[in-house]
DSSP file (Angstrom, degrees, kcal/mol; ACC not computed):
  #  RESIDUE AA STRUCTURE BP1 BP2  ACC     N-H-->O    O-->H-N    N-H-->O    O-->H-N    TCO  KAPPA ALPHA  PHI   PSI    X-CA   Y-CA   Z-CA
    1    1 A T     >        0   0    0      0, 0.0     4,-2.6     0, 0.0     5,-0.2   0.000 360.0 360.0 360.0 -26.8   56.6   48.1   47.4
    2    2 A E  H  >  +     0   0    0      1,-0.2     4,-2.4     2,-0.2     5,-0.1   0.900 360.0  52.6 -62.9 -38.8   57.6   48.6   51.1
    3    3 A Y  H  > S+     0   0    0      2,-0.2     4,-1.2     1,-0.2    -1,-0.2   0.932 110.5  47.3 -61.0 -46.0   54.0   49.2   51.9
    4    4 A L  H  4 S+     0   0    0      1,-0.2     3,-0.4     2,-0.2     4,-0.3   0.919 112.2  49.4 -62.6 -44.1   53.0   45.9   50.2
    5    5 A K  H >< S+     0   0    0     -4,-2.6     3,-1.0     1,-0.2     4,-0.4   0.877 107.4  55.2 -62.8 -37.6   55.7   44.0   51.9
    6    6 A A  H 3< S+     0   0    0     -4,-2.4    -1,-0.2     1,-0.2    -2,-0.2   0.790 115.9  37.9 -66.3 -27.2   54.7   45.4   55.3
    7    7 A H  T 3X S+     0   0    0     -4,-1.2     4,-2.1    -3,-0.4    -1,-0.2   0.241  85.0 105.3-107.3  11.9   51.1   44.1   54.8
    8    8 A L  H <> S+     0   0    0     -3,-1.0     4,-2.8    -4,-0.3     5,-0.2   0.864  75.8  55.3 -64.2 -38.5   52.0   40.8   53.1
    9    9 A T  H  > S+     0   0    0     -4,-0.4     4,-2.0     1,-0.2    -1,-0.2   0.931 111.2  44.6 -61.3 -45.2   51.2   38.7   56.2
   10   10 A G  H  > S+     0   0    0      2,-0.2     4,-2.3     1,-0.2    -1,-0.2   0.886 112.5  52.2 -65.7 -38.7   47.7   40.1   56.5
   11   11 A L  H  X S+     0   0    0     -4,-2.1     4,-2.4     2,-0.2    -2,-0.2   0.920 109.7  48.1 -63.6 -44.3   47.2   39.8   52.7
   12   12 A K  H  X S+     0   0    0     -4,-2.8     4,-2.3     1,-0.2    -1,-0.2   0.878 110.9  52.1 -64.5 -36.6   48.2   36.1   52.8
   13   13 A R  H  X S+     0   0    0     -4,-2.0     4,-2.1    -5,-0.2    -2,-0.2   0.901 109.4  49.6 -65.0 -40.6   45.9   35.5   55.7
   14   14 A A  H  X S+     0   0    0     -4,-2.3     4,-2.3     2,-0.2    -2,-0.2   0.903 111.1  48.8 -64.9 -41.7   43.0   37.1   53.8
   15   15 A M  H  X S+     0   0    0     -4,-2.4     4,-2.5     2,-0.2    -2,-0.2   0.895 109.1  52.9 -65.8 -38.8   43.7   35.0   50.7
   16   16 A K  H  X S+     0   0    0     -4,-2.3     4,-1.7     1,-0.2    -1,-0.2   0.910 109.1  50.3 -61.5 -41.2   43.8   31.9   52.9
   17   17 A F  H  X S+     0   0    0     -4,-2.1     4,-0.8     2,-0.2    -2,-0.2   0.930 109.2  50.8 -62.0 -45.5   40.4   32.9   54.3
   18   18 A L  H >< S+     0   0    0     -4,-2.3     3,-1.1     1,-0.2    -2,-0.2   0.911 108.5  51.7 -60.6 -42.1   39.0   33.3   50.8
   19   19 A Y  H >< S+     0   0    0     -4,-2.5     3,-1.4     1,-0.3    -1,-0.2   0.866 105.2  56.7 -61.0 -34.9   40.3   29.9   49.8
   20   20 A S  H 3< S+     0   0    0     -4,-1.7    -1,-0.3     1,-0.3    -2,-0.2   0.686  98.2  63.2 -70.4 -16.8   38.5   28.4   52.9
   21   21 A R  T << S+     0   0    0     -3,-1.1     9,-2.0    -4,-0.8    -1,-0.3   0.316  74.9 112.7 -91.0   7.7   35.2   29.9   51.7
   22   22 A M    <   -     0   0    0     -3,-1.4     3,-0.1     7,-0.3    -3,-0.0  -0.709  68.4-129.5 -82.2 121.8   35.1   27.8   48.5
   23   23 A P    >   -     0   0    0      0, 0.0     3,-2.3     0, 0.0     5,-0.2  -0.314  42.5 -79.2 -63.5 154.8   32.3   25.3   48.6
   24   24 A Q  T 3  S+     0   0    0      1,-0.3     3,-0.1     3,-0.1     0, 0.0  -0.327 121.1  17.6 -56.3 131.0   33.3   21.7   47.8
   25   25 A G  T 3  S+     0   0    0      1,-0.3     2,-0.3    -3,-0.1    -1,-0.3   0.451 107.6 103.3  85.7   1.2   33.7   21.3   44.1
   26   26 A S    <   -     0   0    0     -3,-2.3    -1,-0.3     1,-0.1    -4,-0.1  -0.780  55.9-158.6-114.5 159.2   33.9   25.0   43.4
   27   27 A T  S    S+     0   0    0     -2,-0.3    54,-0.1    54,-0.1    58,-0.1   0.151  74.7  78.4-117.6  15.6   36.8   27.3   42.6
   28   28 A I  S    S-     0   0    0     -5,-0.2    20,-0.1    -7,-0.1     2,-0.1  -0.992  77.4-128.0-128.4 126.4   35.1   30.5   43.7
   29   29 A P        -     0   0    0      0, 0.0     2,-0.3     0, 0.0    -7,-0.3  -0.383  28.1-158.8 -70.6 152.0   34.8   31.6   47.4
   30   30 A V        +     0   0    0     -9,-2.0    13,-0.1   -12,-0.2     3,-0.0  -0.877  21.8 149.8-130.6 162.7   31.3   32.6   48.6
   31   31 A G        -     0   0    0     -2,-0.3    16,-0.1     0, 0.0     2,-0.0  -0.921  54.7 -46.6-169.3-174.8   29.7   34.6   51.4
   32   32 A P        +     0   0    0      0, 0.0     2,-0.3     0, 0.0     0, 0.0  -0.350  60.9 167.1 -69.8 150.2   26.6   36.7   52.0
   33   33 A T        -     0   0    0      3,-0.1    -3,-0.0     1,-0.1     0, 0.0  -0.989  39.2-167.6-155.9 159.8   25.6   39.2   49.4
   34   34 A T        +     0   0    0     -2,-0.3     3,-0.1     0, 0.0    -1,-0.1   0.079  67.2 102.9-129.4  17.9   22.7   41.5   48.3
   35   35 A Y  S    S+     0   0    0      1,-0.2     2,-0.3     2,-0.0    -2,-0.0   0.759  86.3  12.4 -82.8 -26.0   24.3   42.2   44.9
   36   36 A D        -     0   0    0      1,-0.1    -1,-0.2     9,-0.0    -3,-0.1  -0.995  54.2-146.6-148.6 156.8   22.2   40.0   42.7
   37   37 A D  S    S+     0   0    0     -2,-0.3     2,-0.7    -3,-0.1    -1,-0.1   0.623  78.0  80.3 -95.8 -15.7   19.0   38.0   43.0
   38   38 A F        -     0   0    0      2,-0.0     7,-0.5     3,-0.0     2,-0.3  -0.839  63.2-165.4-101.7 117.4   19.9   35.1   40.7
   39   39 A T  E     -A   44   0A   0     -2,-0.7     5,-0.2     5,-0.1    -2,-0.0  -0.721  24.8-155.5-100.9 150.6   22.0   32.4   42.1
   40   40 A H  E >  S-A   43   0A   0      3,-2.9     3,-2.6    -2,-0.3    52,-0.0  -0.790  70.6 -77.4-114.6  79.3   23.9   29.7   40.4
   41   41 A P  T 3  S-     0   0    0      0, 0.0     3,-0.1     0, 0.0    -3,-0.0   0.222 111.8  -3.6 -39.1 130.6   23.8   27.6   43.6
   42   42 A P  T 3  S+     0   0    0      0, 0.0     2,-0.2     0, 0.0    -3,-0.0  -0.877 124.2  76.2 -95.5  22.9   25.7   28.4   45.7
   43   43 A L  E <   -A   40   0A   0     -3,-2.6    -3,-2.9   -13,-0.1     2,-0.3  -0.533  54.6-152.8 -99.3 158.7   27.4   31.1   43.7
   44   44 A Y  E  >  -A   39   0A   0     -5,-0.2     4,-1.8    -2,-0.2     3,-0.2  -0.930  26.4-124.4-121.7 149.4   26.6   34.6   42.7
   45   45 A S  H  > S+     0   0    0     -7,-0.5     4,-2.2    -2,-0.3     5,-0.2   0.839 110.9  62.7 -62.3 -31.2   27.9   36.4   39.7
   46   46 A Y  H  > S+     0   0    0      1,-0.2     4,-2.4     2,-0.2     5,-0.2   0.941 104.1  46.6 -58.2 -48.0   29.2   39.2   41.9
   47   47 A Y  H  > S+     0   0    0     -3,-0.2     4,-3.0     1,-0.2     5,-0.2   0.910 108.8  56.0 -60.2 -42.2   31.5   36.7   43.7
   48   48 A A  H  X S+     0   0    0     -4,-1.8     4,-1.8     1,-0.2    -1,-0.2   0.928 112.1  40.7 -59.3 -47.3   32.7   35.4   40.4
   49   49 A G  H  X S+     0   0    0     -4,-2.2     4,-2.0     1,-0.2    -1,-0.2   0.917 116.4  48.3 -68.0 -43.9   33.8   38.8   39.0
   50   50 A V  H  X S+     0   0    0     -4,-2.4     4,-2.7    -5,-0.2    -2,-0.2   0.883 109.4  54.3 -65.0 -38.0   35.3   40.0   42.3
   51   51 A W  H  X S+     0   0    0     -4,-3.0     4,-2.3    -5,-0.2    -1,-0.2   0.932 108.7  47.3 -63.6 -45.8   37.2   36.7   42.7
   52   52 A L  H  X S+     0   0    0     -4,-1.8     4,-1.8    -5,-0.2    -1,-0.2   0.908 113.8  48.5 -62.5 -40.3   38.9   37.0   39.3
   53   53 A T  H  X S+     0   0    0     -4,-2.0     4,-2.2     2,-0.2    -2,-0.2   0.897 109.3  53.1 -64.8 -41.0   39.7   40.6   40.0
   54   54 A T  H  X S+     0   0    0     -4,-2.7     4,-2.5     1,-0.2    -2,-0.2   0.907 108.0  50.7 -60.2 -42.9   41.2   39.7   43.4
   55   55 A L  H  X S+     0   0    0     -4,-2.3     4,-2.2     2,-0.2    -1,-0.2   0.882 109.5  49.8 -65.6 -38.2   43.4   37.1   41.8
   56   56 A K  H  X S+     0   0    0     -4,-1.8     4,-2.2     2,-0.2    -1,-0.2   0.887 112.1  48.6 -67.1 -37.8   44.7   39.6   39.2
   57   57 A A  H  X S+     0   0    0     -4,-2.2     4,-2.3     2,-0.2    -2,-0.2   0.907 110.6  50.7 -66.3 -41.1   45.4   42.1   42.0
   58   58 A Y  H  X S+     0   0    0     -4,-2.5     4,-2.4     1,-0.2    -2,-0.2   0.899 110.1  50.6 -63.1 -40.9   47.2   39.4   44.0
   59   59 A E  H  X S+     0   0    0     -4,-2.2     4,-2.3     2,-0.2    -1,-0.2   0.924 109.7  50.0 -61.3 -45.2   49.3   38.5   40.9
   60   60 A A  H  X S+     0   0    0     -4,-2.2     4,-2.4     1,-0.2    -2,-0.2   0.882 110.0  50.7 -63.0 -38.6   50.2   42.2   40.5
   61   61 A I  H  X S+     0   0    0     -4,-2.3     4,-2.2     2,-0.2     6,-0.2   0.930 108.9  51.7 -64.1 -44.7   51.3   42.4   44.1
   62   62 A G  H  X>S+     0   0    0     -4,-2.4     5,-2.7     1,-0.2     4,-0.8   0.912 111.8  46.5 -57.5 -43.5   53.4   39.4   43.7
   63   63 A K  H  <5S+     0   0    0     -4,-2.3     3,-0.4     3,-0.2    -1,-0.2   0.907 110.5  53.6 -64.7 -41.7   55.1   40.9   40.7
   64   64 A A  H  <5S+     0   0    0     -4,-2.4    -2,-0.2     1,-0.2    -1,-0.2   0.864 117.0  36.0 -63.7 -36.9   55.6   44.2   42.5
   65   65 A I  H  <5S-     0   0    0     -4,-2.2    -1,-0.2    -5,-0.1    -2,-0.2   0.474 112.4-115.4 -97.3  -1.4   57.4   42.7   45.5
   66   66 A G  T  <5 +     0   0    0     -4,-0.8     2,-0.9    -3,-0.4    -3,-0.2   0.821  63.5 146.5  75.3  31.7   59.2   40.0   43.5
   67   67 A D    >>< -     0   0    0     -5,-2.7     4,-1.8    -6,-0.2     3,-0.6  -0.825  24.8-176.4-104.5  96.1   57.4   37.0   45.0
   68   68 A E  H 3> S+     0   0    0     -2,-0.9     4,-2.7     1,-0.2     5,-0.2   0.777  79.6  62.4 -64.1 -28.3   57.2   34.4   42.2
   69   69 A S  H 3> S+     0   0    0      2,-0.2     4,-2.3     1,-0.2    -1,-0.2   0.890 105.6  46.1 -66.9 -37.3   55.2   32.0   44.4
   70   70 A I  H <> S+     0   0    0     -3,-0.6     4,-2.7     2,-0.2     5,-0.2   0.928 112.9  50.4 -67.1 -45.1   52.3   34.5   44.8
   71   71 A V  H  X S+     0   0    0     -4,-1.8     4,-2.5     1,-0.2    -2,-0.2   0.941 113.5  44.9 -57.7 -49.1   52.4   35.2   41.0
   72   72 A K  H  X S+     0   0    0     -4,-2.7     4,-2.6     2,-0.2     5,-0.2   0.913 113.3  49.6 -64.1 -44.6   52.3   31.5   40.2
   73   73 A Q  H  X S+     0   0    0     -4,-2.3     4,-2.5    -5,-0.2     5,-0.2   0.931 113.3  46.5 -60.5 -46.2   49.5   30.8   42.7
   74   74 A A  H  X S+     0   0    0     -4,-2.7     4,-2.4     1,-0.2    -2,-0.2   0.911 113.6  48.1 -64.7 -42.9   47.4   33.7   41.4
   75   75 A Q  H  X S+     0   0    0     -4,-2.5     4,-2.3    -5,-0.2    -1,-0.2   0.914 113.4  47.1 -64.7 -43.1   47.9   32.8   37.8
   76   76 A Q  H  X S+     0   0    0     -4,-2.6     4,-1.9     2,-0.2    -2,-0.2   0.914 114.0  46.7 -65.8 -42.9   47.1   29.1   38.4
   77   77 A Q  H  X S+     0   0    0     -4,-2.5     4,-3.0    -5,-0.2     5,-0.2   0.890 110.7  53.1 -68.1 -37.5   43.9   29.9   40.4
   78   78 A F  H  X S+     0   0    0     -4,-2.4     4,-2.3    -5,-0.2    -2,-0.2   0.945 109.7  48.1 -60.3 -47.5   42.8   32.4   37.8
   79   79 A A  H  X S+     0   0    0     -4,-2.3     4,-0.6     1,-0.2    -1,-0.2   0.873 115.9  45.3 -61.2 -37.0   43.1   29.8   35.1
   80   80 A T  H  X S+     0   0    0     -4,-1.9     4,-0.5     1,-0.2    -2,-0.2   0.897 119.1  39.7 -72.6 -41.9   41.2   27.3   37.2
   81   81 A S  H  X S+     0   0    0     -4,-3.0     4,-2.7     1,-0.2     5,-0.2   0.719  96.2  79.7 -83.1 -22.5   38.4   29.7   38.3
   82   82 A Q  H  X S+     0   0    0     -4,-2.3     4,-2.4    -5,-0.2     5,-0.2   0.894  92.5  48.1 -58.8 -45.9   37.9   31.6   35.1
   83   83 A K  H  X S+     0   0    0     -4,-0.6     4,-1.9     1,-0.2    -1,-0.2   0.933 114.5  45.7 -61.8 -46.6   35.7   28.9   33.3
   84   84 A E  H  X S+     0   0    0     -4,-0.5     4,-2.2     1,-0.2    -1,-0.2   0.907 112.0  52.2 -63.8 -41.0   33.5   28.5   36.4
   85   85 A A  H  X S+     0   0    0     -4,-2.7     4,-2.4     1,-0.2    -1,-0.2   0.917 108.8  49.5 -62.3 -43.6   33.2   32.3   36.8
   86   86 A L  H  X S+     0   0    0     -4,-2.4     4,-2.5    -5,-0.2    -1,-0.2   0.873 109.3  52.6 -64.8 -36.2   32.1   32.8   33.2
   87   87 A E  H  X S+     0   0    0     -4,-1.9     4,-2.4     2,-0.2    -1,-0.2   0.902 109.6  49.3 -64.1 -41.1   29.5   30.0   33.5
   88   88 A V  H  X S+     0   0    0     -4,-2.2     4,-2.2     2,-0.2   -43,-0.2   0.929 113.0  46.0 -64.1 -45.9   28.0   31.7   36.6
   89   89 A V  H  X S+     0   0    0     -4,-2.4     4,-2.3     2,-0.2    -2,-0.2   0.922 112.9  50.0 -64.6 -43.5   27.9   35.1   34.9
   90   90 A E  H  X S+     0   0    0     -4,-2.5     4,-2.2     1,-0.2    -2,-0.2   0.917 109.9  51.0 -60.9 -43.4   26.3   33.6   31.8
   91   91 A W  H  X S+     0   0    0     -4,-2.4     4,-2.1     1,-0.2    -1,-0.2   0.903 109.1  51.8 -60.5 -42.3   23.7   31.7   33.9
   92   92 A T  H  X S+     0   0    0     -4,-2.2     4,-2.0     1,-0.2    -1,-0.2   0.923 109.5  48.5 -62.0 -45.4   22.8   35.0   35.7
   93   93 A F  H  X S+     0   0    0     -4,-2.3     4,-1.3     1,-0.2    -1,-0.2   0.874 108.8  53.9 -64.4 -35.9   22.3   36.8   32.4
   94   94 A L  H  X S+     0   0    0     -4,-2.2     4,-0.9     1,-0.2     3,-0.3   0.912 108.2  50.2 -62.9 -41.0   20.2   34.0   31.1
   95   95 A C  H >< S+     0   0    0     -4,-2.1     3,-0.6     1,-0.2    -2,-0.2   0.885 106.9  54.7 -63.2 -38.8   18.0   34.3   34.2
   96   96 A L  H 3< S+     0   0    0     -4,-2.0    -1,-0.2     1,-0.2    -2,-0.2   0.796 105.4  53.7 -66.2 -27.7   17.7   38.0   33.6
   97   97 A R  H 3<        0   0    0     -4,-1.3    -1,-0.2    -3,-0.3    -2,-0.2   0.705 360.0 360.0 -79.5 -20.2   16.4   37.5   30.1
   98   98 A L    <<        0   0    0     -4,-0.9    -1,-0.2    -3,-0.6    -2,-0.2   0.490 360.0 360.0 -71.7 360.0   13.6   35.1   31.3
């Protein structure tokens, strides 16, 4: 936990950056990618999955260091982003079937 605490400032800065990359009306951050060809404008299924995983990791870090505000933020954002992420992934699979 000492390692996590030592890097907490950088981690919070990285999460703030990811939040800044959310397009208006979206709950998933975006950036350049080459991981899939089918977009659910402006999102990619890759981002959707990685974002949910990132939030679960952030929650685990919060629990490990005893920071309830991180745990709560990660849980709330996961609940908010999960529906949109699943829609993006489903849309991508539908495109692959066409």
